[in-house]
VMD Tcl script that draws the C-alpha trace (Angstrom):
set ca {
  {233.76 251.34 -4.31}
  {236.60 249.61 -4.05}
  {235.46 246.45 -2.64}
  {232.37 246.06 -5.29}
  {234.94 247.15 -8.18}
  {237.22 244.36 -7.34}
  {233.99 242.16 -6.96}
  {232.93 242.83 -10.50}
  {236.29 242.42 -12.07}
  {236.59 238.97 -10.55}
  {233.03 237.98 -12.02}
  {234.17 239.30 -15.24}
  {237.29 237.63 -15.57}
  {235.84 233.85 -14.53}
  {232.58 234.32 -17.06}
  {235.21 235.20 -19.73}
  {237.38 232.37 -19.03}
  {233.99 230.09 -19.56}
  {233.21 231.38 -22.46}
  {236.76 230.64 -23.69}
  {236.56 227.10 -22.90}
  {233.14 226.72 -24.65}
  {234.50 228.29 -28.11}
  {237.78 225.95 -27.64}
  {235.81 223.11 -27.70}
  {233.38 223.81 -30.26}
  {236.11 224.63 -32.70}
  {237.94 221.32 -31.53}
  {234.57 219.01 -32.79}
  {233.48 221.53 -35.58}
  {233.92 219.94 -39.54}
  {237.20 221.87 -41.12}
  {236.44 224.15 -43.59}
  {237.48 223.98 -47.18}
  {241.70 224.57 -46.98}
  {241.82 223.59 -43.51}
  {244.11 220.22 -42.18}
  {241.45 217.84 -41.09}
  {241.85 216.73 -37.86}
  {244.48 214.11 -37.04}
  {242.68 210.11 -36.57}
  {243.24 208.40 -33.68}
  {245.67 205.70 -33.13}
  {244.44 202.52 -35.17}
  {242.29 204.53 -37.14}
  {244.67 204.08 -40.55}
  {244.89 200.09 -40.25}
  {241.17 199.68 -40.19}
  {240.64 201.81 -43.12}
  {243.66 199.64 -45.25}
  {241.95 196.09 -44.41}
  {238.50 197.59 -45.05}
  {239.75 198.62 -48.98}
  {241.77 195.27 -49.73}
  {238.95 193.07 -48.02}
  {236.86 190.61 -50.69}
  {233.25 191.89 -51.40}
  {230.57 190.06 -48.87}
  {227.89 187.44 -51.04}
  {225.38 190.48 -50.74}
  {227.45 193.04 -52.83}
  {228.25 190.54 -56.02}
  {226.29 190.72 -59.33}
  {223.12 189.16 -59.71}
  {224.91 188.34 -63.23}
  {226.51 184.88 -63.63}
  {230.22 184.80 -65.89}
  {228.94 182.41 -68.60}
  {230.85 178.92 -67.93}
  {233.25 177.88 -71.16}
  {231.72 175.71 -73.54}
  {232.80 172.22 -73.32}
  {234.40 170.73 -76.55}
  {232.07 169.32 -79.10}
  {232.03 165.76 -78.70}
  {232.91 163.49 -81.51}
  {229.23 161.40 -81.07}
  {226.03 161.96 -78.90}
  {226.32 160.10 -76.11}
  {223.78 157.50 -75.45}
  {223.18 158.36 -71.67}
  {224.44 161.28 -69.36}
  {226.63 160.31 -66.61}
  {225.01 158.94 -64.05}
  {224.46 160.24 -60.27}
  {225.78 158.22 -57.20}
  {223.96 155.43 -56.80}
  {222.01 155.77 -60.04}
  {221.38 152.69 -62.39}
  {222.90 153.16 -65.51}
  {220.50 151.87 -68.70}
  {221.58 149.32 -70.62}
  {222.77 150.40 -74.04}
  {221.05 148.23 -77.16}
  {223.64 147.12 -79.69}
  {221.85 146.45 -83.07}
  {223.17 142.74 -84.41}
  {225.30 143.73 -87.37}
  {223.62 144.10 -91.04}
  {223.98 141.02 -93.25}
  {225.42 142.20 -96.42}
  {224.22 140.36 -99.81}
  {227.31 138.63 -101.18}
  {229.46 141.07 -103.47}
  {228.37 140.37 -107.16}
  {230.99 138.59 -109.11}
  {231.23 136.51 -112.39}
  {232.57 132.87 -112.81}
  {233.20 131.74 -116.03}
  {235.32 128.80 -117.69}
  {237.89 128.68 -120.71}
  {239.14 125.74 -122.59}
  {242.47 125.88 -124.41}
  {243.14 123.67 -127.62}
  {246.57 123.48 -127.62}
  {248.39 124.79 -130.33}
  {245.47 126.57 -132.16}
  {242.72 128.13 -130.37}
  {240.72 128.97 -126.73}
  {236.90 128.19 -126.08}
  {234.91 130.30 -126.07}
  {236.58 132.80 -128.65}
  {235.85 135.77 -127.91}
  {235.77 135.22 -124.69}
  {233.27 138.07 -123.09}
  {233.50 139.55 -119.49}
  {232.36 142.55 -117.49}
  {234.55 144.98 -115.95}
  {234.51 145.65 -112.33}
  {233.19 142.33 -111.38}
  {235.19 140.07 -109.44}
  {236.23 137.13 -112.09}
  {236.83 133.38 -111.40}
  {237.81 131.79 -114.17}
  {238.45 128.13 -114.99}
  {241.04 127.34 -116.86}
  {241.88 124.08 -118.89}
  {243.92 122.53 -121.65}
  {243.47 119.04 -123.88}
  {247.28 119.26 -124.19}
  {249.21 116.19 -121.92}
  {253.01 117.83 -122.42}
  {254.79 120.01 -120.40}
  {253.58 122.81 -118.17}
  {251.47 125.91 -120.23}
  {252.39 130.24 -119.25}
  {249.27 131.59 -119.77}
  {248.51 135.49 -119.65}
  {245.28 137.33 -119.31}
  {245.32 140.49 -120.45}
  {247.28 142.57 -118.41}
  {245.15 140.99 -115.20}
  {246.83 137.85 -114.58}
  {249.29 135.31 -115.45}
  {250.10 131.77 -114.80}
  {253.33 129.66 -115.20}
  {251.60 126.54 -113.13}
  {248.91 124.97 -115.33}
  {249.49 121.20 -115.59}
  {247.37 119.31 -118.05}
  {244.46 117.43 -116.61}
  {243.99 119.70 -113.99}
  {241.61 123.28 -113.48}
  {243.50 125.69 -112.99}
  {241.82 128.87 -110.99}
  {242.63 132.57 -112.20}
  {240.86 134.89 -109.64}
  {240.65 138.98 -111.17}
  {238.60 142.03 -111.18}
  {239.21 143.58 -114.83}
  {239.53 147.24 -114.27}
  {239.56 148.41 -117.87}
  {237.29 148.64 -120.55}
  {238.61 147.38 -124.34}
  {239.95 144.33 -126.31}
  {242.57 142.33 -124.72}
  {244.32 138.71 -125.44}
  {244.65 135.67 -123.65}
  {247.81 134.56 -124.51}
  {249.95 131.15 -124.26}
  {253.87 132.62 -123.79}
  {255.48 129.16 -124.56}
  {253.60 128.23 -127.97}
  {252.52 132.01 -128.77}
  {248.92 131.49 -130.15}
  {246.25 133.52 -128.53}
  {242.61 134.48 -128.09}
  {240.32 137.09 -127.86}
  {239.25 138.96 -124.65}
  {236.43 141.64 -124.44}
  {236.05 143.38 -121.62}
  {232.44 145.28 -121.55}
  {231.64 148.14 -119.37}
  {228.76 146.84 -118.04}
  {226.57 143.40 -118.18}
  {224.43 145.13 -120.79}
  {227.39 146.10 -122.91}
  {228.05 142.38 -122.72}
  {225.04 141.09 -123.65}
  {224.95 143.49 -126.73}
  {228.13 142.09 -128.12}
  {226.87 138.48 -127.92}
  {223.52 139.68 -129.60}
  {225.82 141.37 -132.28}
  {227.91 138.11 -132.91}
  {224.79 136.32 -132.93}
  {225.35 133.95 -130.81}
  {226.20 133.36 -126.86}
  {229.59 131.35 -126.50}
  {230.36 129.21 -123.16}
  {232.49 126.37 -121.52}
  {231.71 123.91 -119.10}
  {234.75 121.45 -117.35}
  {233.86 118.08 -116.26}
  {235.69 117.29 -113.49}
  {234.45 113.87 -111.65}
  {237.71 113.89 -109.20}
  {236.74 117.45 -107.94}
  {232.94 116.57 -107.76}
  {231.62 119.23 -109.97}
  {231.30 120.89 -113.04}
  {233.14 124.10 -113.49}
  {231.09 126.23 -112.93}
  {227.77 125.07 -111.86}
  {225.50 127.85 -112.94}
  {225.58 129.47 -116.39}
  {222.75 132.34 -117.11}
  {221.86 132.71 -120.53}
  {219.34 134.85 -122.77}
  {215.92 133.60 -124.17}
  {215.75 133.23 -127.91}
  {219.50 134.21 -128.43}
  {221.86 130.69 -130.02}
  {223.80 129.06 -127.30}
  {227.20 127.51 -128.12}
  {228.16 125.27 -124.66}
  {231.92 123.92 -125.24}
  {232.39 120.76 -123.49}
  {235.91 119.07 -121.78}
  {236.22 116.12 -119.16}
  {239.22 116.26 -117.16}
  {238.80 112.51 -116.10}
  {237.03 109.92 -117.76}
  {233.43 109.79 -120.20}
  {230.51 111.21 -119.84}
  {227.20 111.46 -121.61}
  {225.87 115.25 -121.17}
  {222.27 116.44 -121.43}
  {220.77 119.75 -121.09}
  {217.15 118.97 -119.64}
  {214.53 120.25 -122.38}
  {216.72 122.05 -124.21}
  {219.59 119.79 -125.32}
  {217.57 116.13 -124.33}
  {220.01 113.83 -127.04}
  {223.28 112.64 -124.70}
  {226.58 114.29 -126.41}
  {229.54 112.09 -125.40}
  {232.09 114.28 -123.91}
  {235.56 112.03 -123.50}
  {238.27 112.46 -121.29}
  {240.53 116.23 -122.99}
  {238.26 115.85 -126.17}
  {236.47 119.67 -126.61}
  {233.11 118.72 -127.56}
  {230.35 121.91 -128.75}
  {226.62 121.73 -127.91}
  {224.38 123.99 -129.86}
  {220.83 124.48 -129.24}
  {218.44 128.13 -128.71}
  {216.66 128.08 -125.21}
  {213.05 129.32 -126.67}
  {212.05 129.40 -122.73}
  {212.62 131.25 -119.78}
  {213.16 128.54 -116.62}
  {216.09 126.76 -114.90}
  {217.18 123.52 -116.36}
  {219.72 120.62 -114.97}
  {222.69 120.05 -116.85}
  {223.47 115.79 -116.12}
  {225.70 113.16 -116.27}
  {223.71 109.63 -117.23}
  {226.91 108.00 -115.85}
  {227.35 109.64 -112.20}
  {225.55 112.24 -110.05}
  {227.30 115.59 -111.40}
  {225.20 118.23 -112.67}
  {224.91 121.96 -113.03}
  {222.29 124.55 -113.64}
  {221.40 126.52 -116.98}
  {219.50 129.56 -116.19}
  {217.66 131.12 -118.88}
  {216.37 134.48 -118.59}
  {214.47 137.81 -120.71}
  {218.07 138.89 -120.35}
  {221.17 137.74 -118.73}
  {221.38 141.05 -116.80}
  {220.12 140.44 -113.26}
  {218.97 144.41 -112.94}
  {217.31 143.87 -116.79}
}
mol new
graphics top color blue
foreach p $ca { graphics top sphere $p radius 0.5 }
foreach p [lrange $ca 0 end-1] q [lrange $ca 1 end] { graphics top cylinder $p $q radius 0.2 }
display resetview
């Protein structure tokens, strides 16, 4: 009985040892229960995990919603053509030719000084806001005369026998003086708000008055064109700064009037038809134009 008992005990111990080893291996590979410590990772596992946490996302992981690009500043003007790609021909930009603007409207008039007493015409009527060229002359033979044209212009170098030019733009409406500073006499200048107002002033005085300066040395009349209203009497005052001339106005004043040097001569007539009429010298080729209109105002 003893040998059998010893063998039995030996086999029992072997079986128990094998079972214990199996249980130990299962405990090492089993998932830890809540509250127990997780198994220590193998060497190098911590570094791999940290790198994975800081690595940038792969393209497949980027969201499909694109981030909007900030708009560029608003251009000052529209581009004629977009920027070309390399090798692409740039289309030519057609630049339009400069627009030709009409000449600025203005008024050209003349005035004659009768020394020590008067001016012709008087009153002298201008329109506000228009660039004005005023040709001035005196019938005197003495020293330099000093003039002021209201608050708009002044001259101190006017010599006898010469045509002096004032250039200014009357910017105020009202009644002003044309004044000889040295001899202390004056004429009246009326500045109207517009052409219609200037024409109304002429109608109220019962005639339209203008001056014409004849200058053979300059080869022209000053001014060379005068515009008047049909049916309203005209007083046209002449003065020559060189020689004597026989002057006519075609159809309207056909009888020659003798205009001598430094002599002020007046011509009166009433234009009864619309048209263009020549102002002529019988003794030379100097000439001008008298334009007769339904109204002296261009827009009327």
